[in-house]
C-alpha positions, 0 to 999 in steps of 0.5 A, spaced: 214 431 088 207 430 092 209 430 100 208 421 097 215 421 093 219 425 098 219 424 105 224 429 109 224 427 117 227 433 121 229 434 128 234 438 133 236 432 138 244 434 140 249 433 144 248 439 148 245 441 155 238 438 153 240 432 150 234 427 149 232 428 155 224 431 159 222 436 162 222 433 169 229 430 166 232 437 164 229 439 170 233 434 175 239 435 171 238 443 173 236 443 179 243 438 181 247 442 178 249 439 172 246 444 166 245 451 169 237 454 167 242 459 162 246 454 159 240 450 157 235 456 156 241 458 150 241 450 148 232 451 147 233 457 143 238 454 138 233 448 137 227 453 137 231 458 130 233 450 127 227 446 128 223 453 125 227 454 119 224 447 116 218 447 119 214 453 120 213 453 128 214 459 131 210 466 130 215 470 136 221 469 138 224 473 145 230 473 152 225 471 157 228 477 162 234 474 167 229 471 174 230 476 179 231 470 184 233 463 181 228 459 178 222 455 183 217 450 180 216 442 178 219 446 172 224 450 174 228 452 168 225 448 163 224 452 156 217 452 152 213 456 147 207 459 149 200 458 144 200 465 140 192 465 142 193 467 150 196 472 153 203 473 155 205 480 157 210 484 153 208 479 146 203 480 141 197 475 141 194 474 134 191 467 132 193 466 126 190 471 124 190 476 117 184 480 118 187 485 125 194 487 127 195 484 134 198 489 140 203 487 145 199 483 151 199 488 157 198 482 162 199 475 162 193 471 162 190 466 168 193 460 164 200 463 162 201 464 170 199 457 172 205 455 167 209 459 169 208 457 176 210 450 174 218 454 173 218 454 165 222 459 162 218 461 156 221 463 149 215 466 145 209 463 141 207 458 136 203 458 131 197 456 129 191 456 124 186 462 124 183 462 131 183 455 132 177 453 128 182 448 123 185 441 124 191 442 121 196 448 122 195 452 114 194 458 111 191 463 106 197 467 105 202 464 109 207 458 110 204 451 113 207 448 120 209 443 117 211 435 120 216 433 123 216 426 121 214 428 114 214 435 112 210 435 106 204 433 111 200 436 117 203 437 124 195 437 126 192 444 129 189 448 131 196 447 136 201 444 131 206 450 132 206 446 139 207 440 137 211 441 131 217 444 136 216 438 142 216 432 138 223 435 133 226 436 139 226 443 139 223 444 146 221 438 152 213 440 153 209 447 150 203 450 151 196 448 148 189 448 148 183 445 144 176 447 144 175 440 139 181 436 139 186 442 138 191 439 143 189 430 142 190 432 134 197 435 133 199 430 138 196 424 134 200 427 128 206 428 131 207 421 135 206 426 143 203 425 148 197 429 148 191 430 154 185 435 155 184 436 162 177 435 165 173 442 163 175 446 169 181 443 171 186 448 169 184 457 170 180 458 164 180 464 161 174 470 163 172 469 155 171 461 155 167 462 162 161 467 158 161 462 152 154 457 152 158 451 153 165 452 155 169 447 150 176 450 151 182 447 156 188 448 156 193 444 157 200 442 154 204 436 149 209 432 151 214 426 149 213 423 155 206 420 160 211 423 166 212 430 163 204 430 163 203 428 170 207 432 173 205 438 169 198 437 171 200 436 178 205 442 178 200 447 175 195 444 181 200 448 186 198 454 182 191 452 183 185 447 184 178 447 182 175 445 189 170 442 185 174 436 182 179 431 186 185 432 186 191 430 182 197 429 185 203 427 183 203 420 178 210 417 178 208 410 174 202 406 172 198 402 179 197 395 175 190 395 177 185 392 172 181 396 168 175 395 164 176 399 157 170 400 153 172 399 145 169 404 139 173 404 132 167 408 129 165 414 131 158 416 134 157 420 128 157 415 123 163 416 120 168 410 119 175 409 120 180 407 115 184 401 115 191 403 117 188 407 124 183 401 126 189 397 126 193 401 131 187 402 135 185 393 135 192 392 136 191 397 143 186 394 145 189 386 143 195 389 147 192 391 154 188 385 154 194 382 154 197 385 160 190 382 164 185 389 162 178 387 160 175 390 154 169 390 150 166 394 145 162 400 147 157 404 144 155 411 144 148 414 142 150 422 141 143 425 138 145 423 129 145 432 129 151 432 133 156 433 128 152 439 124 151 442 132 157 442 133 158 446 126 153 451 128 157 451 135 163 452 132 159 457 127 156 461 133 164 462 136 167 465 129 160 469 129 163 472 137 170 473 133 168 477 127 162 481 131 167 484 137 174 483 133 176 490 134 178 488 141 184 484 139 188 488 136 188 494 130 185 495 124 181 489 124 176 487 118 172 481 118 172 480 110 179 478 111 179 473 116 180 466 111 174 461 108 175 457 113 171 462 119 168 465 113 163 460 112 163 457 119 160 465 120 155 465 115 154 458 116 151 460 122 147 467 121 144 462 116 141 456 122 141 463 128 135 462 129 136 454 131 141 456 136 137 455 143 135 448 141 142 446 139 145 447 145 139 444 147 142 437 144 149 438 145 148 438 153 144 433 152 150 429 150 153 428 157 147 423 158 149 419 152 156 419 154 155 417 161 151 412 159 157 409 155 163 410 161 157 407 166 162 401 167 167 401 163 173 407 167 175 409 159 172 409 152 177 406 146 177 411 140 180 413 135 183 420 136 182 421 128 178 418 123 185 417 118 191 417 118 195 424 117 193 427 110 198 431 106 199 438 106 194 442 103 188 437 102 184 441 109 187 447 107 183 454 108 184 455 102 179 449 099 172 451 097 169 452 104 163 447 102 170 440 100 173 443 106 168 442 111 166 436 109 174 434 109 175 436 117 168 432 119 171 426 116 176 426 119 176 430 126 170 424 128 171 422 135 174 429 140 169 434 140 166 429 143 170 431 150 170 439 149 162 439 149 162 433 155 167 436 158 170 429 160 178 428 160 181 425 153 188 423 152 192 422 145 197 417 145 201 415 140 201 407 136 206 402 137 207 403 129 208 408 123 204 409 116 207 407 110 209 413 109 213 413 116 208 418 120 205 416 127 198 413 128 194 417 135 189 413 140 184 416 144 182 414 151 177 417 154 174 418 162 168 421 167 170 428 168 175 428 174 178 422 172 185 424 169 189 419 174 185 413 170 187 417 164 194 417 166 194 409 169 193 406 162 198 410 159 203 410 163 202 402 162 202 403 154 208 406 155 211 401 159 210 396 155 211 399 149 216 405 147 213 409 143 216 410 135 222 416 135 222 421 131 231 422 132 230 414 130 226 415 124 231 420 121 236 414 122 234 409 117 
């Protein structure tokens, strides 16, 4: 039976300590004494287990130790999970790979410490595709992560495990990170808010800082704009980049009229499918009706941007293969999946072009700056077509076919990673014929997350987004 013939929708919302609240709501109820943090953690763990049985989103669960003092922070007592490419003390970090045996982390990664500083209770770790390279969370020899809106379809990647759990109601927020779209893609697939911050907005790990171009940012996926806004404000109290304007707390739309640039097809020449184009145009029409100025914009990136970005990803795969013994025991790059091996092989053939590739990628900032010069935000699709069924982007697909499919799908998000601009995926107001969400993407100048949150609050208030529990009830 194909994915299109039978739809199964999964959610774990119910009458327990979490209810249908978001993270801000749960934290407020804990502070008021209406529920206890231990009760919330217990019920969330039960939800996570139930969701995982249907969706395969969890890498490892653990019982968090009892805190020495009552939880503190904006998200005090809010249950969550960390993506399994980030060290969390005492838990193994597997990176979604079968190429090595992971060891228990000896310390928290810098972002894990910043995340814990918001007060969250970590229940475990979520699954990702091998080393985060794929736009779906699928594997050669293991079950995939399934989309709670339709379990025959992809949950996106690489933060697919986190997105599936949040969309299904198991936890209100979860850790995600993004090196080419890995916060925003699963957010689009699962109907969530997924904001990739400005480069340097949140604390980075040492490995990212050593890269020629630091394309990776941490963040969260959430079901509400206020959760994402509250997370960023809380994280800033733990560590703030002095070179970026402070965010502070934003709790709703400002009412400011924005100048919105509209781009429907990818700057790399990939055409957008009809359903996605319709969702973006509907969003643009909503903004115009609310008094915002929307006009077409172009982004004149180098025609070689797509190939250059793949070369850069190939460099990352090469570096993983060269340093893999630091990840865990018995590392064998021959056991890396077909996508990782193919990226590495492509890079080895093109390695002599690395200096030119890096120069061209860095020059992308100029083209993006020109597009943003007369606009507050740029509105595009998140992805060039709607969410694919499981199997289409599997790493078991022959590499040449798979890389063409990924490139025809992930045609918008990588530019923000290269340039370092903030970008947010928001759910469109409608779903596809298969009952799946569609994401729209807003990007802004470096340091202007407040502008993105402003437009996100505006759209959330104007047209409530589809909810998986409502879809399941139909």
